[in-house]
C-alpha positions in Angstrom: -6.5 -79.6 -57.7 -6.6 -79.2 -54.0 -9.9 -79.8 -52.3 -11.6 -77.0 -50.4 -12.3 -73.4 -51.4 -10.3 -70.3 -52.2 -11.1 -66.6 -51.7 -8.7 -64.2 -53.4 -8.6 -60.5 -54.0 -6.4 -59.1 -56.8 -6.3 -56.4 -59.3 -6.1 -56.4 -63.1 -5.0 -53.8 -65.5 -7.3 -53.4 -68.5 -6.0 -52.6 -72.0 -7.0 -48.9 -71.5 -4.8 -48.9 -68.4 -7.5 -48.7 -65.8 -7.2 -50.8 -62.7 -10.0 -53.0 -61.4 -10.1 -54.9 -58.2 -11.5 -58.5 -58.4 -12.7 -60.8 -55.7 -12.3 -64.4 -56.9 -14.0 -67.2 -54.9 -13.7 -70.8 -56.0 -14.6 -74.3 -54.7 -13.4 -77.7 -56.0 -16.3 -80.2 -56.5 -15.3 -84.0 -56.1 -17.0 -87.3 -56.8 -17.7 -89.9 -54.1 -14.2 -91.2 -54.4 -12.8 -87.8 -53.7 -11.6 -87.1 -57.2 -12.1 -83.6 -58.5 -14.8 -83.3 -61.2 -15.2 -79.6 -61.6 -14.6 -76.1 -60.1 -17.4 -73.8 -59.2 -16.5 -70.1 -58.8 -17.7 -66.5 -58.7 -15.8 -63.4 -59.7 -16.9 -60.0 -58.2 -15.8 -56.5 -59.2 -14.9 -54.9 -55.8 -13.2 -51.8 -57.2 -15.6 -49.4 -55.4 -15.2 -51.1 -52.1 -11.4 -51.0 -52.4 -11.5 -47.3 -53.3 -13.7 -46.7 -50.2 -11.4 -48.6 -48.0 -8.4 -46.6 -49.3 -10.2 -43.4 -48.6 -11.0 -44.6 -45.1 -7.4 -45.6 -44.6 -6.1 -42.3 -45.7 -8.6 -40.5 -43.4 -7.6 -42.7 -40.5 -3.9 -42.1 -41.2 -4.6 -38.3 -41.4 -6.6 -38.4 -38.1 -4.0 -40.5 -36.4 -1.3 -38.1 -37.6 -3.3 -35.1 -36.4 -3.8 -36.8 -33.0 -0.1 -37.6 -32.6 1.0 -34.2 -33.8 -1.4 -32.0 -31.7 -0.2 -30.2 -28.7 -3.2 -31.4 -26.8 -3.1 -34.8 -25.2 -5.8 -37.1 -26.7 -7.0 -40.3 -25.0 -9.9 -42.6 -25.6 -11.3 -44.8 -22.8 -13.9 -47.6 -23.1 -17.0 -47.6 -21.0 -15.2 -49.4 -18.2 -12.7 -46.5 -17.9 -9.8 -48.3 -19.5 -7.5 -46.3 -21.8 -7.6 -47.8 -25.3 -5.8 -45.0 -27.1 -3.3 -42.3 -26.1 -1.3 -40.0 -28.4 2.3 -39.0 -27.8 1.4 -35.7 -26.0 -0.5 -37.8 -23.4 2.8 -39.4 -22.6 4.3 -36.0 -21.7 1.3 -34.9 -19.7 0.8 -38.1 -17.7 4.4 -39.1 -17.5 4.0 -42.6 -18.9 4.7 -44.2 -22.3 1.9 -45.0 -24.7 2.4 -48.7 -24.1 2.1 -48.2 -20.3 -0.9 -46.0 -20.7 -2.9 -48.5 -22.7 -4.9 -50.8 -20.4 -4.5 -48.3 -17.5 -7.6 -46.9 -15.8 -8.4 -43.2 -16.3 -8.1 -42.7 -12.5 -5.0 -44.8 -12.1 -3.2 -44.6 -8.8 -0.1 -43.8 -10.8 -1.4 -40.2 -10.9 -3.3 -38.9 -7.9 -6.3 -36.8 -9.0 -6.9 -33.9 -6.7 -8.7 -30.5 -6.8 -6.7 -27.4 -7.7 -5.9 -26.8 -4.0 -4.6 -30.4 -3.5 -7.7 -31.7 -1.8 -9.9 -34.7 -2.8 -11.7 -34.3 -6.2 -15.4 -35.3 -6.1 -15.7 -38.6 -8.1 -19.0 -37.6 -9.6 -17.4 -34.5 -11.1 -14.7 -36.5 -13.0 -15.1 -36.0 -16.7 -15.6 -39.8 -17.3 -18.3 -40.0 -14.7 -20.1 -37.0 -16.1 -20.1 -38.3 -19.7 -21.3 -41.8 -18.7 -24.0 -40.3 -16.5 -25.4 -37.7 -19.0 -24.3 -39.0 -22.4 -23.3 -35.5 -23.2 -20.0 -33.7 -23.7 -18.3 -31.8 -20.9 -15.9 -28.9 -21.2 -13.1 -27.4 -19.2 -13.3 -29.7 -16.2 -10.2 -28.6 -14.2 -8.3 -30.7 -11.6 -4.8 -31.4 -10.6 -2.7 -34.6 -10.7 0.3 -35.6 -8.6 2.8 -37.8 -10.4 4.9 -40.4 -8.7 8.0 -38.0 -8.7 6.0 -35.5 -6.7 5.3 -33.2 -9.7 2.0 -31.4 -9.6 0.2 -30.5 -12.8 -3.0 -28.7 -13.5 -5.2 -30.1 -16.3 -8.2 -28.8 -18.2 -10.3 -31.7 -19.7 -12.9 -31.8 -22.4 -14.8 -35.1 -22.9 -17.3 -36.4 -25.5 -19.0 -39.8 -26.0 -18.4 -41.9 -29.1 -21.6 -43.8 -29.9 -22.0 -47.0 -31.7 -24.6 -47.7 -34.5 -27.4 -48.2 -31.9 -26.6 -44.9 -30.2 -25.1 -46.4 -27.1 -21.8 -45.1 -25.7 -19.0 -47.2 -27.1 -16.1 -45.2 -25.8 -15.2 -41.6 -24.7 -12.6 -39.3 -26.2 -10.8 -36.8 -24.0 -8.7 -33.8 -24.9 -6.4 -33.0 -22.0 -4.7 -29.6 -21.8 -1.8 -29.0 -19.4 -2.7 -25.6 -17.9 0.1 -25.7 -15.2 1.9 -22.6 -16.5 -1.4 -20.6 -16.8 -2.4 -21.6 -13.2 1.0 -20.7 -11.9 0.8 -17.3 -13.5 -2.7 -16.9 -12.1 -1.5 -17.9 -8.7 1.4 -15.4 -8.9 -0.9 -12.6 -10.1 -3.2 -13.4 -7.2 -0.3 -13.5 -4.8 0.9 -10.2 -6.1 -2.5 -8.7 -5.9 -2.7 -9.6 -2.2 0.9 -9.0 -1.1 3.2 -6.1 -0.8 5.8 -6.1 -3.6 8.7 -4.8 -1.3 8.4 -7.0 1.8 6.3 -9.9 0.5 3.9 -9.4 3.4 0.1 -9.4 2.9 -1.2 -6.1 1.7 -4.2 -4.1 2.8 -6.7 -6.1 0.7 -5.6 -9.5 2.1 -5.4 -8.1 5.7 -8.9 -6.7 5.5 -10.2 -10.0 4.2 -8.7 -11.8 7.2 -10.0 -9.2 9.7 -13.5 -9.6 8.1 -13.2 -13.4 8.7 -12.2 -12.8 12.3 -15.2 -10.5 12.8 -17.5 -13.3 11.5 -15.9 -15.8 13.8 -16.4 -13.5 16.8 -20.1 -13.2 15.9 -20.5 -17.0 15.9 -18.4 -17.7 18.9 -18.8 -15.1 21.7 -15.6 -16.2 23.5 -13.5 -15.6 20.4 -11.3 -12.5 20.9 -8.9 -10.9 18.5 -7.0 -7.7 18.2 -5.7 -5.4 15.5 -2.4 -3.5 16.0 -1.5 -0.5 13.9 2.2 0.2 13.8 3.9 3.3 12.4 7.7 3.8 12.4 8.9 6.9 14.3 10.9 9.4 12.1 11.2 7.0 9.2 11.4 10.0 6.9 14.7 11.0 8.5 16.2 7.7 7.4 14.9 8.1 3.9 16.1 11.7 3.6 19.5 11.2 5.2 20.5 7.7 3.9 18.3 7.4 0.7 15.3 5.5 -0.3 17.3 2.3 -1.0 18.3 2.1 2.7 14.8 3.0 3.6 13.5 0.1 1.6 16.0 -2.3 3.2 14.9 -1.1 6.6 11.3 -1.8 5.8 12.2 -5.3 4.6 14.2 -6.0 7.8 11.4 -4.7 10.0 8.9 -6.9 8.2 11.1 -9.9 9.0 11.5 -8.9 12.6 7.8 -8.4 13.0 7.1 -11.9 11.6 9.6 -13.2 14.2 7.5 -11.7 17.0 4.3 -13.4 16.0 2.7 -16.8 16.0 2.1 -18.6 12.7 -1.6 -18.0 13.1 -1.2 -14.3 13.3 -1.0 -12.0 10.3 1.3 -9.0 9.7 0.7 -6.8 6.7 2.2 -3.7 5.2 -0.4 -1.0 4.4 2.1 1.2 2.6 4.9 3.6 3.5 6.1 2.8 7.0 2.7 1.6 8.2 2.2 -2.0 9.3 -0.8 -3.8 10.7 -1.1 -7.0 12.7 -4.0 -9.3 13.3 -3.8 -11.4 16.5 -6.4 -14.1 16.4 -7.8 -16.1 19.3 -6.3 -14.2 22.2 -7.4 -14.5 25.8 -7.5 -10.8 26.8 -5.9 -7.4 26.1 -2.7 -8.5 27.9 -1.9 -10.8 25.0 -2.0 -7.9 22.6 0.0 -5.6 24.8 2.7 -8.3 25.3 3.1 -8.6 21.5 3.4 -4.8 21.3 6.1 -4.8 24.0 7.9 -7.7 22.3 8.0 -5.7 19.0 9.3 -2.6 20.7 11.9 -4.6 22.5 13.0 -6.2 19.2 13.2 -2.8 17.5 15.7 -1.6 20.1 18.5 -3.5 18.4 20.1 -1.5 15.5 19.7 -2.6 11.9 23.0 -2.9 9.9 22.2 -1.6 6.4 25.0 -1.0 3.9 27.5 -0.5 6.7 25.2 1.9 8.6 23.7 1.3 12.0 20.1 2.4 11.8 17.9 2.8 14.9 14.2 3.1 14.8 11.2 2.9 17.1 7.5 2.4 16.5 4.3 3.8 17.8 1.6 1.1 18.1 -2.2 1.4 18.4 -4.3 -1.5 19.6 -8.0 -2.1 18.9 -9.8 -5.1 20.5 -12.7 -7.0 19.0 -14.6 -6.9 22.3 -15.8 -3.4 21.4 -18.2 -5.2 19.0 -17.1 -4.1 15.5 -19.3 -4.7 12.5 -16.9 -3.5 9.8 -13.2 -4.0 9.2 -12.6 -0.3 8.5 -13.8 0.6 12.0 -11.3 -1.7 13.6 -8.4 -0.2 11.5 -9.6 3.3 12.1 -9.6 2.9 15.9 -6.2 1.1 15.9 -5.0 4.1 13.9 -6.4 6.6 16.3 -4.7 4.7 19.2 -1.4 4.8 17.3 -1.6 8.5 16.8 -2.3 8.9 20.5 0.8 6.9 21.2 2.8 9.3 19.0 1.3 12.3 20.8 2.3 10.8 24.2 6.0 10.6 23.1 6.3 7.8 20.5 8.0 4.5 20.9 5.1 3.2 22.9 1.7 1.6 22.5 -1.9 2.6 23.4 -5.1 0.6 23.6 -8.1 2.3 22.0 -10.9 3.2 24.4 -14.1 5.3 24.5 -12.2 8.4 25.5 -10.2 8.2 22.3 -13.3 7.6 20.3 -14.9 10.8 21.7 -11.7 12.7 21.1 -11.6 11.4 17.5 -15.2 12.5 16.9 -14.3 15.9 18.3 -11.3 16.2 16.0 -13.5 15.1 13.0 -16.0 17.8 14.0 -13.2 20.3 14.3 -11.9 19.4 10.8 -15.3 19.9 9.4 -15.6 23.2 11.2 -12.2 24.2 9.7 -13.2 23.4 6.2 -16.5 25.4 6.6 -14.6 28.2 8.2 -12.3 28.4 5.2 -15.2 28.4 2.8 -17.2 31.0 4.8 -14.1 33.1 5.6 -14.7 32.8 9.4 -10.9 33.2 10.1 -9.5 36.5 11.4 -5.9 37.6 11.7 -4.8 39.1 15.0 -1.5 41.1 15.3 0.8 41.0 18.3 3.2 43.9 18.6 7.0 43.2 18.6 9.0 45.8 20.4 12.7 46.9 20.4 14.1 46.3 23.9 16.7 49.0 23.3 14.4 51.9 22.2 11.0 50.7 23.5 9.5 51.5 20.1 7.3 49.3 18.0 9.2 47.4 15.3 6.5 45.2 13.8 3.8 42.6 14.4 3.4 38.9 14.4 0.3 37.7 12.4 -1.7 35.2 14.4 -4.8 33.4 13.1 -8.0 33.0 15.0 -11.2 31.2 14.1 -14.5 33.1 14.6 -17.0 30.2 15.1 -20.6 31.2 14.6 -21.7 29.3 17.7 -18.5 28.9 19.9 -17.2 32.4 19.3 -13.4 33.0 19.1 -11.5 29.7 18.9 -7.8 29.9 19.9 -5.2 28.4 17.6 -4.2 25.7 20.0 -7.5 24.0 19.3 -7.3 23.9 15.5 -3.7 24.4 14.2 -2.6 20.8 14.8 -5.8 19.5 13.1 -5.1 21.9 10.2 -1.6 20.5 10.0 -2.7 16.9 10.0 -5.4 17.4 7.4 -3.4 19.6 5.1 -5.8 22.5 5.6 -2.8 24.5 7.0 -1.7 25.1 3.4 -4.6 27.1 2.1 -5.1 28.7 5.6 -1.4 29.7 5.7 -1.6 31.2 2.3 -4.7 33.2 3.3 -3.0 34.5 6.5 0.1 35.5 4.5 -2.0 37.5 2.0 -4.1 39.2 4.7 -1.0 40.1 6.8 1.0 41.5 3.8 -2.1 43.5 2.7 -2.6 44.9 6.2 1.1 45.9 6.6 1.0 47.7 3.2 -2.0 49.7 4.5 -0.2 50.6 7.7 3.0 51.6 5.9 0.9 54.1 3.9 -1.2 55.3 6.9 1.4 55.3 9.6 4.8 56.0 8.1 7.8 55.5 10.5 11.5 56.2 10.1 12.1 52.5 10.2 9.2 50.7 8.4 7.3 48.1 10.4 7.9 44.4 9.6 5.4 41.6 9.6 6.2 38.2 11.0 4.1 35.3 9.5 4.4 31.6 10.6 5.3 29.1 7.9 4.2 25.5 8.6 6.1 22.3 7.7 3.4 21.4 5.2 3.8 24.8 3.4 7.5 24.4 3.3 7.1 21.1 1.3 4.8 22.8 -1.3 6.6 22.9 -4.6 4.9 26.2 -5.5 5.5 28.0 -2.2 8.0 30.5 -3.7 5.5 31.3 -6.6 2.7 31.8 -4.0 4.9 34.3 -2.0 5.9 36.1 -5.1 2.3 36.4 -6.2 1.2 37.7 -2.8 3.9 40.3 -2.6 3.1 41.5 -6.1 -0.6 41.5 -5.4 -0.3 43.5 -2.2 2.6 45.8 -3.3 4.6 44.9 -0.2 8.4 44.9 -0.5 9.8 41.5 0.5 12.3 43.1 2.9 9.5 44.0 5.3 8.3 40.3 5.5 9.7 37.9 8.1 8.8 34.3 7.8 8.9 32.2 11.0 9.7 28.5 10.9 9.9 26.3 13.9 13.2 24.7 14.9 11.7 21.1 14.6 10.3 21.8 11.1 13.7 23.1 9.9 15.6 20.0 11.2 13.1 17.5 9.8 13.4 19.1 6.4 17.0 20.3 6.6 18.0 19.9 2.9 14.7 21.0 1.5 14.5 23.9 3.9 18.0 25.1 3.1 17.2 25.3 -0.7 13.9 27.0 0.0 15.3 29.5 2.5 18.1 30.5 0.1 15.4 31.4 -2.5 13.5 33.4 0.0 16.6 35.3 1.2 17.4 36.1 -2.5 14.1 38.1 -2.4 15.3 40.0 0.7 12.6 38.2 2.8 13.8 37.8 6.4 13.8 34.4 8.2 13.3 33.6 11.8 13.6 30.3 13.7 10.6 30.1 16.0 10.4 28.4 19.4 14.2 28.1 19.5 15.6 25.9 22.3 12.6 23.4 22.4 13.7 21.2 19.5 16.8 19.2 18.6 18.8 21.6 16.5 22.3 20.6 15.4 24.6 23.6 15.6 26.4 22.3 12.5 23.1 22.7 10.6 22.1 26.0 12.2 24.9 28.0 10.7 24.0 26.7 7.3 20.5 28.1 7.4 20.3 31.7 6.0 18.4 32.8 9.1 18.2 36.4 10.4 16.5 35.9 13.8 16.2 33.4 16.6 13.0 33.6 18.7 13.5 32.3 22.3 10.5 30.1 23.3 8.2 31.6 26.0 8.8 28.5 28.2 12.4 29.9 29.0 11.4 33.5 29.2 8.4 33.0 31.5 10.5 31.4 34.3 13.5 33.7 34.1 15.0 35.2 37.2 18.5 36.4 37.9 21.2 33.7 38.1 18.8 30.8 37.5 19.0 28.0 34.9 16.5 29.5 32.5 18.4 32.8 32.4 21.6 30.9 31.6 19.8 29.1 28.7 18.5 32.5 27.4 22.0 34.0 27.7 23.5 31.0 25.8 20.9 31.4 23.0 21.5 35.1 22.7 25.3 34.6 22.6 24.9 31.9 20.0 22.7 34.0 17.8 25.1 37.0 18.0 28.0 34.8 17.1 26.1 33.7 14.0 25.2 37.4 13.3 21.6 36.9 14.1 19.4 39.0 16.3 17.0 37.7 19.0 13.3 38.1 19.8 12.1 36.9 23.2 8.5 35.5 23.3 6.2 35.6 26.3 7.5 38.7 28.0 5.0 39.4 30.8 6.8 41.2 33.6 9.1 44.2 34.1 11.7 41.9 35.7 11.8 39.7 32.6 12.2 42.8 30.5 15.1 44.1 32.6 16.8 40.7 32.5 16.5 40.5 28.7 18.0 43.9 28.3 20.9 42.9 30.5 21.4 39.8 28.2 21.3 42.2 25.2 18.3 40.6 23.6 17.2 43.0 20.8 13.4 42.5 20.7 10.5 41.1 22.6 6.8 40.4 22.4 4.3 39.3 25.0 1.5 40.5 27.2 3.8 43.0 29.0 3.6 45.0 25.7 0.3 44.0 24.3 -1.9 41.0 23.7 -2.7 40.0 20.1 -5.0 42.7 18.6 -7.5 42.9 15.9 -6.5 45.0 12.9 -8.7 47.8 14.1 -7.1 47.8 17.6 -3.6 47.5 16.1 -4.4 50.6 14.0 -5.4 52.6 17.0 -2.2 51.5 18.8 -0.1 52.7 15.8 -1.9 56.0 15.9 -0.8 56.5 19.5 2.9 56.1 18.6 3.4 53.7 21.6 6.6 53.8 23.6 7.5 51.2 26.3 
């Protein structure tokens, strides 16, 4: 027998087939000469321990399998921050093999830990530091890592302490979720929420945030000056209507790129919508810096844009508002830049204007006028006046033009020049125009009954561009004619030359429907717009009205007389008749007769009259 001791574990199978685990420990006892004299031993039944160990092994294998199979990266670090376990998913997240990961520190230089914006991540906020400091679990600690190949990943980390029997932290287990895709989607959604989908420029929300920040800077630093530019393309609608919305979109994209090229990297250009752009110029010296940028933009827009083989030209009207005015709110800055832009349009377009106190006072006046208009509509403070239209051949009355006036309770009678443009801009012209049409048709029907004439009188009513765009205009006119009992052949609708040309295709379809109802059509203020003769003959028009600016300065053999002669000749060649506006003198009347102009209106015959005064005139059977 060998000297020493033995410690063996083995199993035995009992006669009934049951398996028992045995631990057999034995020691050889020797005499003084070293010869064995006996063996002492102990046999212990360790079946229950073995069963417990087997259950533990199975649980460990199950846990290990779960940790390796999970989509979440699992890592365990000791209290010194050394990684002592990492599952396979951790390899993919951290870009290292399991063998490389083991013995690495949790904040290894192999992966650079940063915050989500790429800046330093506070060490005390690291999950490991938080668990060590508090002994408590932490959840959803988000930071980024930069791998050696330059890849950036965003991680969400949960950490919990693993305590030993004494309750002290033995190690820390971390679950690491790669949230890169989620963060990229969030960033894209945030970008989309703050940028224009077509041009990629900042949108209104982001622009206003940056203006708000600039206002705060100007409050802290009195020398800090900035400006907001409001830019609106001139006649962009013409491009859309003539070449299509696809080309219009391409033009907006090209303009966005051109605007960016006119600015510094510290400036912001945004698209508010449609053809409106805004620019924030930060940290400028004075107003000259802003006007130079406006001039640079207008110069850049002089070059044509080549879009789908078409050369497209455009200009822009630009309004400028300076921070030196002392703004508190972003909306005020944008409002004043917008006001200045509209002023630039009024002064001829393709130019820039700087907002000042005069504009502010004017804007307040316009706002008050708009409020007055709304109240006037509600309170029925408008009144229709009627200006006679006379045959220049017979001298007899042929009809009236309906002209709206506002009867203000404090200011008295307000002429249309003071409110029509505001009504157009605000859209109030639509309900106002409908009311005027109803009143005029109703009044003419009364006059037809009360003052019958061999040739029934006609009523001319102005139709605005806004009304022409109303989809239910034809239905409105049908309803008014039916309601008033007026035959459509006694109604003449007047549309200005510029409105016709700006809405050529829409206007043609609408005018054809009106002519189908025997309603007569007249082109108002002819000669002052930009008619194309190729378009004019396509419009189903009965009458051209010569603008008063030509008639008022007529004298034999002068330029204005030649212009009138040309318009009359053109109208007759297109089988239209002619009405001359603004006839004030006998000399003008004689000249118009020589030129074979059929009808005229103006103060020579009569000023615009109330319905009562017009009724008295009709009763007299006037002859001029």
